[in-house]
N, C-alpha and C positions, 0 to 999 in steps of 0.2 A: 504494500499499499504506499502510495505517495501522499503525504500529508502537506498541505499549503495553508498556512495561517497568515492572513492579512490583517492590517490594523482596524479596518472598519468595512462597512458594507459596500461602499463605493469601490474600494480597492479590491475586495473580494470579487465583485461583480465584473471588474475589468479583467482580472485574471481568468475568470471562467469564460468570458467572452474571447479572450485570446486563445485559450485552449481549444475552443470550438473552431475558431478562425483557422488555427493551425491545421486542424483536421480537414477543413474545407478546402484548403489550398492544395490538397493532393490532386494529381493529374486526372486520375480515373474517377469513376462514379463514387460518390460518398453517400452513405446511408446513416442518418441521424435520427434517433428517437429523442424527443425533447419534452420537458415538463412544463406545465402551466403553474398556477399558484402565485403567491406573493414574493417568494424568495428570488425568482429570476427576473423580476420587473426591471431592475436597473441593468442587468446583463443584457436583456433584450434591447433596451435603449442604446446601449453601445453597439450591439450587433446590427441594428437597423442601419446605423450610420455607415457601417462597413460593407454591408451586402446589398443594399438597395441600388437598383440599376447597375448591377455588375454582372454583365452577361457571362464573364468568365467563371461565374459560380453557378451556372445553370446545371451543372452536373451534380449539384448537392440535392439530395432527396430527403424529405422529412416524413416522419411517422409519429402518430400519437400512440402512447402505450396504454391508455385506459380511456374509458368513456362512461359518462353517466347520462343517459338519455332523459329528455324532458317527457314526462308521461303525457300522452295525448297530443303530442306535437311531432311533426316531421322535421327533418333537417338536422343540423348539428346539435350535439349534446353539450354538456358543460365544459368539458376539456377542449373540444375543438372551437367552441365559441371564445373561450379564453385565449387560446393560441392565436385565433384570428385577430383578436383585439391587441395582443401583446406583441405579436411578431409578424405573422404572415401578411396581414393587410398593410401595416406601416412599412414593411420591407418590400412590399409589392412582389412577393413570392408567386410564381406561376402555379396554377392549379396542377399542372402536369408534374410538378415537383413534390406535391403533397399527397400522401397515401393514407387515407383516412381509415382508422379502426372504428367500427361502431357495432351495435347490437345485431346488425344483419350479417356481418362478415367476419366476426371474431374467430369463428372456427377455422377460417382460412389464413388468419394472421401469421402464424409461425411458418407455414409453407410459403406464403407470399414473400416473407422476409428472406427466407432461405433461397428462394428463386431469384431474388434481387441481389444476392451475394452476401446476405447477412448484414447485421448492423455494425458499422465501423465504431459507433460510439453511442451510448445512451446517457443522457443527462437526467439525473434523479434529484429530488429533494427527499426529505425525511420528516415524518411526523413525530410528535412528542411521544407517541406510543411506539415508535420504531417501524412504522409502516412506510413502504415505498411503493410507487404506483398504487394500485388498489389492494395491495397485499397487507391488509390489516391483520393483527394478531388473531388467530383462530379462523380465519376465512380461507386461507390457501395453505397448501403444503409446499415444502421446498422443491418437491418434484413436479409441481404443476406447471404446464405450459399456459398459453392464453386461455382464459376460462371465464365463465359467467358466475357471478357471485350474487346469491339471493339476498334481498333486503332483510330477511329474517334469519340471516346466517349468525347474527350476534344480537344480544339485547342492546337496544338503543341505536341500532343501525338505521332505523327509519328516521330518527331525529337527525342523525348525521347527513342522510341524503337530503332531507328537507332543507337543511342549512345549505347544502351544496347547490340546490336549485333555486336558491334566492329566498327561502323561507315560505314558499307557497306549497302547501300540502297537496293541492290539486295537480302539481307538476312533478310530485315525488314518484319515481319509478319503483317497481318492485324488484329490480336487480340492476347491476351495472356489470361492465365487462373490463378485464384487465389482463395484461401480460403477467404471467405467473413468475415465480422466482427462477425456475429453469429457463424460461424464455429470456429473461433479463441477463442471466449469467452467460447465455450464449453470445452476447454482444463482445465484440473484440476488445473494447475498452469501456469502462464505467467511469463517469464523473459524478460525484455527488456534491451538492452545495447546501450549506446551511448557515444561517446567521442568527444572532441574538442569544441572550443568556438563557431563554427558555428552551433552547435546543442543547444546551451544554450537557445536561445529565444524560440525555439519550445518545449523544455522540460518544461519550465515554463508554456507555453500556454496550452500544452496538459495534464499536470498532476496536475496543480495548478490553472487552469481556468475552465470555464464551459464545460460541455460535449456538443459538437457542431459538427454536421455532416461536417461542413467546416474544422474541425481538426479531421480527422478520428481517430487518436490514442487516442483522449480524451475519447472515449468509454471504453478504458481499465481501467480507473479509477474505474469503476464499478465492476471489477473482484474481488472476495474475496481473491484470492491468487496471487496478482501481486507484483513482485519484480523489481525494477528499479535500474540498476547498472550504475554508471556514473564515469567519471574521473573528477577532479576538474574543469577543463575548461567547461565541459558540464553542470556542476552544478553552474557555476559562477553567474547566474542571480536569483538564488533562494533565497528568503528572510530568509529562515530558517537557512542559513549557516552564 
């Protein structure tokens, strides 16, 4: 594991953007799975400046690794809606470069990625409970590929999903789809980003504790090309600093 600790959120975000750009500058097709959420907001601001209207980056292809559909609605779910807002639309990424995972095609996700040459890099965040992608504790096994997770998989899951769809219970689905741990571990490299003191405890537990299914992100320790990028607050409980 390569650990990178920067002083603050902006510096951490710049490093993460640079890591992705370095991968994009490869000559051949590049396949990236990227995350939504709050943590990468600043990173995407940096990336938009570097990739917008750059035809020499047309060989970069993007995949979402999970999706929460809006009940009763057609079109994009929560993840793709956020990725469009954060990056794809501001950066003017062509639709032909975006490969959408949704509730209709999730059973094809792993075969599709394999046929495309595999993921060169997957960019992840981490939840305070140790989840990554939609792999919450108790919802998936380390051996799972892309899968469907029922809303009744865990107590309180419905409340989590209602929050994800903006607080409207009428839009809450009874399931979501996610790349499982085995799918994620198949990527050639993994980059995980985290910021803030609220992530400090889980960073220490997930990456400097035992591999434990109760802490899903702990499996990432075993990946041979894992980079963890933190700000000082997220790294504040690490004994190595």
